[in-house]
N, C-alpha and C positions, 0 to 999 in steps of 0.2 A: 188108486193106480190100477190099471188093467194088468192082470197076471197073464203071462204068455202061455198059451195052450200048445202042447207039444205035438198033438196029432190033428191033422186036418187034410182031408183028401178032397180037393175040389172036383165037382162033377161037370161044370160047364166048360166048353171049349175055351172061352175067354179066360176063365180063372186058371185053367191048365196052362195056357200060354203065359199068363202073368206069373204063375209060380215057376215055370221053367226059366223065364227071363230073370226072375229074382234070384234063383239058384245059380244062374250064370253070371250074376252081378252085372247084368246089362241094364243099367239105369235108363239110358235113352229109350230102349224098347219098352221098359216098364212104364215110363211116363207117356210114351206114345199110345200105349194101350189104355192107360187111364184117361187120357184126353178124350177118347172116343166113347168112354164108358158112362153108364148111369150108375150112381152109387146110392145106397140106402142110408137114411138117417133114422135112428130109433125114435119112436114116438110113444108117449105114454098112453095107456088106455083112455084116460080122461081127456087128453087132447084129441085122440082119434074120434071120440064121441062128441067132441065139441063142448065139453064141460070145463075146459081150461085152455088158455092160449098154447099154441105149439111153441115149445122152447127148443133152443139149440142144445143137442146132447153133448155135454162136455165132461171132461175129467182133468185133473191136474197131475203133472209129472215133470220133474226136473225144474220146478219153479215156473212152469208155463201152464197156460190153459190150452187144452187141445179139444177140437171138435171131433167127435167120433163118427165115422162113416164106414160102411161095409160094401163089398163088391157084390154081395148077394144076401138074400134072407138066410140061406143055409149057413153062410159064413158068420153072420151075425148071431145066429142061434147057437153055434158052437161055443161062442164066448158068453153070451148073455142068457142062454138057456130059455126057460119058459117065460122070462120077462120080455122076450123079443116077440111080442105078438103083433105089433104094428110098426110100419115103416113108411117113411116118406121118400120117394124115389126122385132124384134130381140129377141133372147134368152138371158138369163143372161150371158151365156158364150161368145156370140158374143159382148155383151155390155162390158164385162170385158176386152176382147181382145183389144178393142179400147179405153179403159177408158182414158179420156184426162188429168185428174189432180187428184192426190190422196187427195187433200184438198176438192174436191167437194163431195157432197152427192147426193143420188138418191131419188127423191120424186116420189113415185108411187101413182097415182090418186090425185095429189094436187088439192085442190078445192072441193073435195068430202069428205063426212063424213068418208068413208072407205078409209083412206089414210095411207101411210107408208113413213117415212123419214129414209133412211138407209145410214149408213156410207159406205165409199168406201171399208173398210175391210169386211163389211157384204156382199156387192155385190160380192167381191172376193170369199168369203166362200160359197155363194150360187152358184156361177158359177163353182167353182172347189172344191168340197168336197175332203177330204183326201181319200187315198186308203182304210183305215180302215172303214171310213163311207160308202164308196161304197160297201164294202164287207158286212157290216151289212144290207144295203138296198137290196142287192142281195146275200143272204146267199148260194144259190146254184151255184154261179159262181165259176169257177176255178181260180187258181192263175193268175193274170194279166201278160201278156207278155210285158216286158220292152225292150227298146233298146236305143242305144247311138251311134252316129257317132264317128268313131275313127280317130284321127290324126295319122300321121306316127309314132310319138313317142309312142302313145298308142298301136299301132299295134306291134311295136317292143317290148314293155314291156310285152305284153301278149305272143307273139309267140317265142321271143328269150330269154326272162328272166323268163318266166313262171308265170307272174303276174296273180293272181286269184281273185283279188278284183277290185271293181269299185268305183270311186268317181266322184263328180261333178254332172252335170245335165243330166237327162235321161227323156224319155217320153214313153207313151204307144204306142205299135206298132199299135193298131187299130186306133189311132188318125191320122195316116199318111197312112192308108191302101189304100187311093185313089191316092197316089203319087208314080209313078214308074219311075221317071226321076231323076238321081243323083243331078244335079244342082238345080232343082226345090225343091227337098227334103232339100238340104242344105240351100237354101234361106228360105223355109218355117220355118225352125227351127232357123233362125237367125244366121246361122253359115257359110254362103257363103264367108264371108270375112276372115275366118281363113285359114291360109296357110296350104295346104296339105289335108284339109278335102275333097275337090274334087281333085282327083289325076290328074296327067298329061294326063292320058288316059280318063278322064271324069267320073271315077267311084267314088263311096263312099264305105267305109268299115263300116259294121254295127255289133256291139256287141248286141246279142239278148239272153234274158234269162227269165225264169219264176221267178217272185218275190216271195220270202218268207220273213216272218218277215215284214209285211206291215208297221208297225210303224217306220221302218228304212227309209222309203221313205217319206221325209217331203215335204209338199207343200210350195214353197218359197214365202210366203207373205212378202212383204217388200218394199224397195225403193232404190233410188240412193243416198240418204243421210238420216241423222237422222230424219229430219222433215217428209219426205215422208214415212219412215219406221213407225214412230209413227202414221201417218195419217191413215194407214191401219192396225194398231195394229199388225204389222209383226215382224219378227225376223232376217231378213237378209238384208244386204246392199251390192249392187253390182254396178259396173260401168254401165253407159248407154250402150246399149239400154234396159237394164233390166227394166221391168215394175212393178214387184212386185205383180201382181194380180193372180199368179199361172199359167200363160200361157206363151208360148214362146214369145219373143219380135217381133211379127209380127201381126199388127192389122188386116191383111187380113186372118189370120188363127185362128182356134180354136184348139190349140194343148196344152194339159196339160203337165206341166213339174214338175219334182220332183228332190230334191237335196239329194244326198247320200254321205256318208263319210266312205270309206273303207269297203263297204258291200261285204261280201264274195259271189262269184258267185257259183251257184249250179251246180251239175253234169249235163252234157248235154248242158251247155251254148254253143252257137255257134257264129262263126264269118262268116258273109256273105259279099260278094261283089256284089253290085248292079251296073251293067255296064251301059254305056251310051245308050245301046240298050234296056234298061229296063228289062234285064234278071238278075236274082239272081243266084250266084254260092256259094255253101257252101264251105268255105275254111278251117275251123278248128272247132273242138269240144273239149270242156274241159272235161277230165276224172277225176272226183272227187275222184275216188278210187285210181288212180295212182298219182293224184296231178299234172297232166301235160296236155298240149294241144296236140291234135293229129291232124296233118295236113290231109286234105282230097283232093283227086284228083278233078279236075274240075267236079262238078256235078251240072247241072242246076236245078233250083228249081222244075221244073215239073218232074224230075227224082229222086229226093231225097226222096223216099217214107219212109225212116227210120228216117228222120229228123223232129223233132216236130215243127219247126218254119218256114217251107217253106210257099210259097204262099198257101192261103186257110187254114192256121193254125195260123194266127195271124200276119204274116209279111205283107209287102205292097201287096195289092191285096187280102188279106184274112181278116178274122175276128178273134179277140182275145176273 
């Protein structure tokens, strides 16, 4: 168990604000500051040198396992002394993406008077706020561009049967803007194993639209069973590799995901094909006035000047 240190005088403006909010018992301000912060996880010298795998720094207390993290190297060294030679710096989103066990908690600055003991569900909500919360934080931002990889059956439902609703898991286009290879994109989203997601030609088909009614896009906090769902105060249970922290099941990626149920697609929704060469072609546009999909001749992303979701406007390679 970590022993509380009585004296600690933070030097950074961030830690001074955090300490002042803590002293004022203003938990919302404390959590707001932590959400934007990077935190340090102690790393053993052997792990830093590559002689052993990097392990999660944990300790036990109150019958629980806690992961230890610090708001600065100075704060960590006040508690750990000379043993704190190496640190791995992560954001809350990166921490949540690789969260090892929903039963664990996060101890921020354990051993210092300004310390926080957070449940896994709190970590998830700090890492992945809802779309509504993001809009409130950035009131001038436009509607987020969402997208979803389509299986052959999904493609048929839209183009052959006129389906104009979307269900299941989707993600923000800007979270994958750096990925322009179909197989890499499918793997990043945890969908490479699904038959037909990557076509025989090596392409992926992408449904892309502007989200309206942001409360319809629910962040999937939960777990793989009832115990893990309760541990993060979540609402959904899914089969593994579901992680329930609001991110796709890939510890090496920070891609937020959202669950929708029969949400209507707006006018102008598009279907794009991302080819193995890393080139996008717009294949279809949904006409909300006519209530049907309109097929488009092969138009590479760089030439689709009238399409709102091509590269540079929120799709892979652009910003949303």
